[in-house]
N, C-alpha and C positions, 0 to 999 in steps of 0.2 A: 764097872769102868772107870779108872782112873781118871782125876780131871785135874793136868800138870800145866800143860801150854797156855802163854801169860799169865801166867802170875810165878812171877820174877821171887827167887828168894835168893839165899846166901850160897847154895849150894846149885854149879853149873851143870846143869842137864845134859844127858845124850840122846841123843836121837841119833836110832839104827838105822842107817841107810842100805835097804837091799840090792842094791846095785850087783852084789856080788854073792847074793846069793844063792843057791843049790834047788833051782827049778824043784828038783826030784822030790826034795826030801825039804819043802816050805815049810811045812808045817810046824816039822820038830825043829827048822832052826828059830823058825817064831816063837819057840814057848821054853828054848831053851835062852833066847837072849830079852824073855819077860823074864825068867826064873833067876835071871843073873841082875838085872837091877836098871836094864835101860829105863828112859824114859816115857819114849815113842818111838815107834816107826816109822820111816820115812820113806816114799813110795815113789819114785819116779816115773812119770806118767808120760807119754811120748805118743802124738799122732807119726809118727812119721815123716811130718813137715818140716816142723820147727829143728829138729835135727837129723837135716836129711842126708847124714853121711853111712848111719844106721838104721837097723832092721827096729821098730815101734819097741818098746819097753814097757814095764807094769799096765798090763793091759786090764782091762776091768775085772777079769779071768780071777788076775792076779791077785786082785786088792779081795776080791769076794774069799779066795782062799786065806790070807793073811785075816779078813774080819774072823774067819770062822776059828782060828788058832787062838788067838790073842784077846783079852780082855783091856789091855794097852789104848789108848788114842792112837789115828793113824792119819797123817798127812798125804796128802796129795799134791806133789810138786807137780804141776803141771808145764810142760815142757811140748807144748802146743802152741800153733795161731790162732789165737783169737776165740779161745773154745768160749762156745756160747751156757746161756743160761740152761740148755740142756744136759750136757755135759755136769755141772753143777749140781741138778734134782737125781741122776743117773748115780754121782759117787756120794751122793748123801745116801741114796736105798743101800748104798751097798757098805755102810757102816764107815766112810769115812770122816773122822773130825775137822781135820783141817783141810781148807784151803788156800795153795799158793800160786794165786799167779803171776805168769812170766811178764814184769815189765814193758822188754822189750819187746812185747807184739800186742798186750793189749791194745796200749795205745788210748784212744779219748773214753772207752769200755771201763777200765782200770776202777776206777770210781764210782759208777756204776753196776759193774761186777758187784765188788765189796760189800757196797750195799746189801744188794740180793741175797749173797752168802750168807751176811749177817743177821738182817732184819726179817726174811721172806722162809731160809731154810735154819735157821739159826744155828750154825755150827760157823767154826772161829773159819778167821782170815786172814790173810796175811802177801806180803811180793817180796817177789825175789829178784835177780839179777844173776847176770855174767859178770867176772872179773872187767871191767875197760868200761862198762856200763858207769858213766859220772855219777859221784855221791851222792848230788844235789836232784838225780833223781827221784829217789826217794823220800823229798823233802815235804811232798804235798801229803804224804801221805802215813805222815808222824800224825796220827790222829788218834780218839780212844776206842774204839771200834776197829782197828788192826791189831792184830793179836803179837805178828810177829814181823819183824825184818830179814829178807837174809841178803847175804852178798857167796858168790862162790867162785872160787881159786881159778884160772883156768886150768884146761886138760887136755891131753891129745889119748881123746878114748879107741886110738886104733892104735894104740901100745898095749898087746895082752902081756906083759911080763907079771910072772907070775910072781903074789909078796908083794909087789908095791903099786902105789896107787898110782893113778896115771895124772894125778892133779901135779901140779907145782906150784908150789907158796914161795911165790914173788916177795920181795922185800916191801915192796909197795903195798902189798897185803896187811898191815901193819900198820900203817896209816889209817887205810881205808875203813879200820876197824875202829881206829884211835876218832877218827871224824865222825864214824855212824852213833859212837856212845856219845861223843858229846849234843850232835842232834838230838837221839832221845830224852840226854839230859834236861836240856834244854827247852824241849816242850814239855815237862813235865811226868812224864812215862816211865820213867824211870822202874818202878814199880810193876804196871801189866804190859810193858810191850819187849817181849823176848828178841835179843839180837842173835840170829845165829852167824857161825862161819861152817861152808858147806863147801867139800874136800878139800882132802890134802893134810888135813889134822892125821895127829901121833902122839903118840906119848911125849914123842922129842920134841914137840914144837905147841904143844895146848896150851900149858903154863903162859908162852908170852901171850895167847890171848884173850885168855880170862883177865893177866894186868890188865888187857885195855879196855875191857869192858862186856868180851863177849858170855852172853847169858845160858846160847846152848852150844854147842859141836856138835854136827854129823858126820859120824863115820862111817866106814861101808868095809874098805878093806884091811881094818886093824881087828874088824871082832868079827870077819869071816873067811879071811883069808890069809894065806902065809905063804913061805916059798913052796911047798909043796902041794899048791893046793890051795882050794877051797874047804874048808873046815867041816869035816865030820860030824854030827850028831849024835852025843853019847861019847864019845871021847873027852868031853871040859874040855876042848879047845877053845869053844865059843863063851865058856864061863870063864876061861882065864882071860882071856883078850876085853872081857868086859873087865874085870878086875883088875888088870893088870892099866887101863886107863882108869878108871876111878879112883885107884890109888893118890897118883898123877894131882888128877882134877880138883879132890878132896884137897891137897895139900896145898894147891894152888889158890884155891877158892876161901879157903880159911886162915891166907898169909894176909 
């Protein structure tokens, strides 16, 4: 099992999001993503309440299938209303390595949940929020036992245009990430706390966010679908998607 989350180096990492995976060939897609060199797998786990305009996604059965198909670390990004300790325990049993909690719904239980995930379960832990959540909401979680903070750009998931991310990367996102980078550095956690941009990243804009201090980019559309639909395992499309991003990201990381 690779151990990369929370170990910040010079190279910016790729977290492969499975939002646009084809579940009929999920195992093969996951294996190709790993072979192509992504750093970990990012699975959005919904309860159907937090994102109440759509059906739940990324259930425990999906996590079970992903774990059987890869040796990479798996992140469960919880898009849920106040998930409890029983959920965290089940996620560990399914082989999840990192649990990221939604700041918008966890409320006063956020710090207690982070402590339980780290101390009791021995997993990596983080927090995430949608664009629109004030940057200061992350301030209390800039502590050594938090492995990652994630900020996700706004999205209109009800638009299903093939080959295009549903996210919009507004200009304010650049300033948001710059400010979050400064907060992490001021806390002295620059070597141990990841800063992830989630949604809307592609080969055309990722260099800007690397320059601003992002250490991990979450990608789904660029790795798993194009104008003709979802990528088919065995065609080289997934490998090509990863290599295209890696070339741009490595160049920006070295600049």
